[in-house]
C-alpha positions in Angstrom: 33.4 120.7 -55.7 31.5 120.8 -59.0 29.7 123.9 -58.0 33.1 125.7 -57.1 34.5 125.0 -60.6 31.0 126.1 -62.1 31.5 129.4 -60.7 34.9 130.1 -60.8 34.5 129.7 -64.6 31.2 131.9 -64.3 33.7 134.8 -62.6 36.5 134.2 -65.4 33.4 134.9 -68.2 32.4 138.1 -66.7 36.0 139.0 -66.2 36.6 138.2 -69.9 33.5 140.7 -71.0 34.6 143.2 -69.0 37.9 143.3 -70.7 36.2 143.8 -73.9 36.8 146.8 -75.6 33.8 146.6 -77.6 31.8 144.1 -78.7 33.4 143.9 -82.2 36.8 143.8 -81.3 39.5 141.5 -81.0 39.1 138.8 -78.3 42.5 138.1 -78.1 42.4 139.6 -74.6 40.0 137.2 -73.8 41.6 133.9 -74.7 43.3 133.5 -71.2 40.1 133.1 -69.8 38.6 130.7 -72.0 37.9 127.3 -69.9 36.0 124.2 -70.4 34.0 123.5 -66.8 33.9 119.4 -68.3 37.4 119.1 -69.1 38.3 120.6 -65.9 36.3 118.1 -63.8 37.2 115.3 -66.3 40.9 116.2 -65.3 40.1 116.2 -61.8 38.4 112.8 -61.9 40.9 111.1 -64.4 38.1 110.7 -67.0 37.7 112.2 -70.1 35.4 115.4 -71.2 32.8 113.3 -73.3 32.6 111.0 -69.6 31.5 113.9 -67.8 29.0 114.9 -70.2 27.3 111.4 -70.0 27.6 111.7 -66.5 25.9 114.6 -66.3 23.1 113.6 -68.8 22.3 110.4 -67.1 22.1 112.0 -63.7 19.5 114.7 -65.2 17.6 112.1 -67.0 17.8 108.8 -65.3 18.8 109.2 -61.5 18.7 105.3 -61.1 21.0 104.5 -63.9 23.3 107.4 -62.3 23.3 105.3 -58.9 23.8 102.1 -60.4 27.1 103.7 -62.1 28.2 105.3 -58.4 27.4 101.8 -56.9 29.7 100.4 -59.3 27.4 98.0 -61.0 27.3 99.7 -64.2 29.5 102.0 -66.7 28.9 105.8 -67.7 28.9 104.4 -71.4 26.6 101.5 -70.6 24.0 103.6 -69.1 24.5 106.3 -71.9 24.0 103.3 -74.7 21.1 101.9 -72.7 19.3 105.6 -72.9 20.3 105.8 -76.2 18.1 102.4 -77.2 15.3 103.1 -75.1 14.8 106.2 -77.6 14.9 104.3 -80.6 
């Protein structure tokens, strides 16, 4: 599902680029194509855009923590905060 949304948004961006008259011209015609993939995924999952961003980062940087959250043993925020503490 994530891949489909990302691909759909890439197509919207390309269509927007094709609709530009000049590189320095107004971007008014492209405003209708602006989307935010994280916000769109957040609406589907009924979470905030920030939670989607945290989930992506945790999945990339700490797959074990990602699995704990998916299993319900922890939360996105707790794992994200733990990751930040580890850096200090």
